[in-house]
C-alpha positions in Angstrom: -55.3 -176.3 -141.5 -56.4 -173.2 -139.5 -54.1 -170.3 -138.5 -53.3 -170.0 -134.9 -54.5 -166.5 -135.2 -57.9 -167.4 -135.9 -58.3 -169.2 -132.7 -61.2 -168.3 -130.6 -61.8 -167.6 -127.0 -62.6 -170.6 -124.9 -66.4 -171.2 -124.4 -68.2 -172.7 -121.4 -71.5 -174.7 -120.8 -72.7 -172.5 -118.1 -76.3 -172.5 -119.6 -76.3 -176.1 -120.9 -76.3 -179.6 -119.6 -74.2 -182.2 -121.1 -77.0 -184.7 -121.5 -77.6 -187.2 -124.5 -80.7 -186.3 -126.5 -82.3 -188.2 -129.4 -84.9 -185.4 -130.0 -85.7 -185.0 -133.9 -86.6 -181.3 -133.8 -84.3 -178.9 -135.7 -81.3 -177.4 -133.8 -82.3 -179.2 -130.6 -81.6 -177.1 -127.5 -79.7 -178.3 -124.3 -83.1 -177.5 -122.5 -84.7 -180.5 -124.6 -81.8 -182.7 -124.0 -81.9 -182.1 -120.2 -85.6 -182.9 -120.2 -84.9 -186.2 -122.1 -82.2 -187.4 -119.5 -84.8 -186.6 -116.8 -87.6 -188.8 -118.6 -84.7 -191.5 -119.1 -83.9 -191.4 -115.4 -87.5 -191.8 -114.4 -88.0 -194.8 -116.6 -84.6 -196.3 -115.4 -85.7 -196.3 -111.5 -88.8 -195.6 -109.7 -86.9 -195.0 -106.5 -83.7 -193.3 -105.3 -80.4 -194.9 -106.1 -79.8 -195.1 -102.3 -82.1 -198.0 -102.1 -79.1 -199.9 -103.5 -77.0 -199.3 -100.5 -75.1 -202.1 -98.8 -74.9 -202.9 -95.1 -72.0 -205.0 -94.1 -72.6 -208.2 -92.0 -71.5 -208.8 -88.5 -68.0 -210.5 -88.6 -67.0 -209.2 -92.1 -63.2 -208.7 -92.4 -61.9 -205.4 -92.8 -59.8 -204.8 -95.8 -57.2 -201.9 -95.9 -56.9 -200.4 -99.3 -53.7 -198.3 -100.2 -54.8 -195.8 -103.1 -52.5 -193.8 -105.4 -48.8 -192.9 -105.4 -49.3 -191.1 -102.1 -50.7 -194.5 -100.6 -53.7 -192.9 -99.0 -55.4 -195.4 -96.9 -59.2 -196.6 -97.0 -60.8 -199.2 -95.1 -63.8 -201.2 -96.0 -65.7 -204.4 -95.0 -64.8 -207.6 -97.4 -68.4 -208.4 -98.1 -69.3 -204.7 -99.3 -66.2 -204.7 -101.5 -67.0 -208.2 -102.8 -70.1 -206.8 -104.6 -67.5 -205.8 -107.2 -66.3 -208.8 -109.2 -62.7 -207.2 -109.3 -62.6 -206.8 -105.6 -64.0 -210.4 -105.0 -61.3 -211.8 -107.0 -58.6 -209.6 -105.1 -60.0 -210.5 -101.7 -60.0 -214.3 -102.8 -56.4 -214.1 -103.8 -55.6 -212.9 -100.2 -57.4 -215.9 -98.7 -54.5 -217.4 -97.1 -53.0 -214.2 -96.0 -52.6 -212.7 -92.5 -55.6 -211.1 -90.9 -54.3 -207.5 -92.1 -55.8 -207.9 -95.6 -54.3 -205.1 -97.8 -55.1 -204.3 -101.7 -52.7 -201.8 -103.2 -54.2 -199.7 -106.2 -51.5 -197.2 -106.8 -52.7 -196.0 -110.2 -56.1 -195.1 -108.8 -57.2 -191.6 -108.0 -58.1 -191.3 -104.0 -60.9 -188.8 -104.7 -62.7 -191.1 -107.3 -62.0 -194.1 -105.1 -63.5 -192.3 -102.2 -66.7 -191.9 -104.4 -66.7 -195.4 -105.5 -66.5 -196.6 -101.9 -69.3 -194.3 -100.9 -71.5 -195.9 -103.7 -70.8 -199.4 -102.4 -72.0 -198.6 -99.0 -74.7 -195.9 -99.8 -76.0 -196.8 -103.3 -74.9 -193.1 -104.5 -71.9 -190.7 -104.3 -71.6 -187.0 -103.6 -73.4 -184.8 -104.9 -76.1 -187.2 -104.7 -79.3 -187.5 -106.9 -82.5 -186.0 -105.6 -85.7 -186.2 -107.0 -88.0 -183.1 -107.3 -91.6 -184.5 -107.0 -93.0 -181.1 -107.9 -91.2 -180.7 -111.2 -91.0 -184.6 -111.7 -87.2 -184.2 -112.5 -83.8 -185.5 -111.1 -81.2 -182.9 -109.8 -78.0 -183.1 -108.1 -78.4 -182.1 -104.1 -77.4 -178.6 -103.1 -79.0 -177.3 -106.2 -75.8 -178.1 -108.4 -74.3 -174.9 -106.8 -70.9 -176.3 -106.6 -71.1 -178.6 -109.5 -68.4 -176.7 -111.7 -65.8 -177.5 -108.8 -66.9 -180.7 -107.5 -67.4 -182.4 -110.9 -63.9 -181.9 -112.1 -60.7 -184.2 -111.3 -57.3 -182.4 -112.0 -55.0 -184.8 -113.8 -51.6 -184.9 -115.5 -53.4 -184.6 -118.9 -55.6 -181.9 -117.8 -59.1 -181.5 -115.9 -61.6 -184.5 -116.5 -65.1 -184.6 -115.5 -65.1 -186.8 -112.2 -68.4 -188.7 -113.4 -66.3 -189.9 -116.6 -63.7 -191.2 -114.4 -66.0 -192.9 -112.3 -67.8 -194.5 -115.4 -64.4 -196.1 -116.5 -63.4 -197.3 -113.2 -66.9 -198.9 -112.6 -66.5 -200.7 -115.9 -63.2 -201.7 -114.4 -64.5 -203.0 -111.3 -67.6 -204.8 -112.9 -70.2 -202.3 -111.3 -72.8 -201.8 -114.2 -75.2 -199.9 -112.0 -72.5 -197.4 -111.1 -71.8 -197.0 -114.9 -75.5 -196.0 -115.1 -75.4 -193.7 -112.4 -72.2 -191.9 -113.4 -73.6 -191.6 -116.9 -76.9 -190.1 -115.7 -75.0 -187.5 -113.4 -73.0 -186.3 -116.3 -76.1 -185.2 -118.0 -76.8 -182.9 -115.0 -73.7 -181.1 -114.8 -73.3 -177.3 -116.0 -70.6 -174.8 -116.2 -68.2 -177.0 -117.7 -65.5 -175.6 -120.2 -65.1 -176.6 -123.7 -61.5 -177.9 -123.1 -62.6 -180.2 -120.2 -65.2 -181.6 -122.2 -62.7 -182.6 -125.0 -60.0 -183.7 -122.3 -62.8 -185.9 -120.8 -63.9 -187.1 -124.3 -60.3 -188.3 -124.9 -60.0 -190.0 -121.5 -63.3 -191.9 -122.3 -61.9 -193.0 -125.7 -58.8 -194.2 -124.1 -60.3 -196.0 -121.0 -63.3 -197.4 -122.7 -63.4 -200.5 -125.2 -64.4 -199.9 -128.8 -68.0 -201.5 -127.9 -68.8 -198.9 -125.4 -71.9 -197.3 -126.8 -73.0 -195.2 -123.9 -70.2 -192.9 -122.6 -68.5 -192.3 -126.1 -71.9 -191.6 -127.5 -72.8 -189.1 -124.8 -69.6 -187.1 -125.8 -70.4 -187.1 -129.5 -73.9 -186.1 -129.1 -72.7 -183.3 -126.7 -70.3 -182.0 -129.1 -72.6 -182.1 -131.9 -75.4 -180.2 -130.1 -73.2 -177.5 -128.9 -71.3 -177.2 -132.3 -72.0 -173.3 -132.2 -69.8 -173.2 -129.1 -67.2 -175.5 -130.2 -66.6 -174.0 -133.5 -65.3 -171.1 -131.7 -63.0 -173.1 -129.3 -59.2 -172.9 -129.9 -58.9 -176.2 -127.9 -61.3 -177.8 -130.4 -59.0 -176.7 -133.3 -55.9 -178.1 -131.4 -57.9 -181.4 -130.6 -59.0 -181.8 -134.4 -55.5 -181.1 -135.6 -54.2 -184.0 -133.3 -56.8 -186.3 -134.6 -57.8 -189.7 -133.5 -60.8 -192.2 -133.4 -62.9 -189.7 -131.5 -62.7 -187.1 -134.3 -63.5 -190.0 -137.2 -66.5 -191.1 -134.8 -67.5 -187.5 -134.5 -67.4 -187.1 -138.3 -69.5 -190.1 -138.9 -72.0 -189.0 -136.0 -72.4 -185.5 -137.7 -73.1 -187.0 -141.1 -75.7 -189.1 -139.6 -77.2 -186.2 -137.8 -77.3 -184.1 -141.1 -78.9 -187.3 -143.0 -81.5 -187.2 -140.3 -82.3 -183.6 -140.8 -82.3 -183.9 -144.2 -85.0 -186.8 -144.1 -87.1 -184.9 -142.0 -87.2 -181.4 -143.7 -90.0 -180.8 -146.0 -89.4 -181.5 -149.8 
């Protein structure tokens, strides 16, 4: 157990991207990992995510959605919402209701839901993905200049990456392509504090099943690659003292990482 007097000042990822890399180089850099994400993105789709946008049909019913404890209202076409199995079931349950159909989601975050609704209509959400044909890489629009502010949702448990919340909600709503998009965007974020990464990792573990092999692995790989930053983080110390499945998985992942390095080192 460490003494509180030995805790270090919080670090950030201003020069790093939180992407997953399977590079077998010794001490892989975040530059390497961001390139890996870009290659995976190119393989995953040959065109913009906006090609998945949905146009409502003529005469589609309008659904009113009340979001959050403040009951912020949204409106959406029923046939657009029904691309989600969750909303398809919710709309079916209201088949015999009056013409003013309404769905209440008091536990959802309005900002997150707005992004999900934007995805359902446009195939992406702000900040959108843009493909740089010269560099042959994916980037966030506006050059990611506002990424540190736009990327975070402030919750009662602390700041959480918006893309992480969207991933978890997409899983709930049965939107598999949105999960892939949210995961890809997390790999392009920068300027994120260690404390936010850890709070987001906790949220990911609390809101995904144990079978999740994407989002959880993303955070484990990120912490391992940025271990030199995290070992100076007082927040990391507090989180490890609190424990939980996240840190057992992290221990196993770090052991596996060390085994891989040992196997590749010259004898």
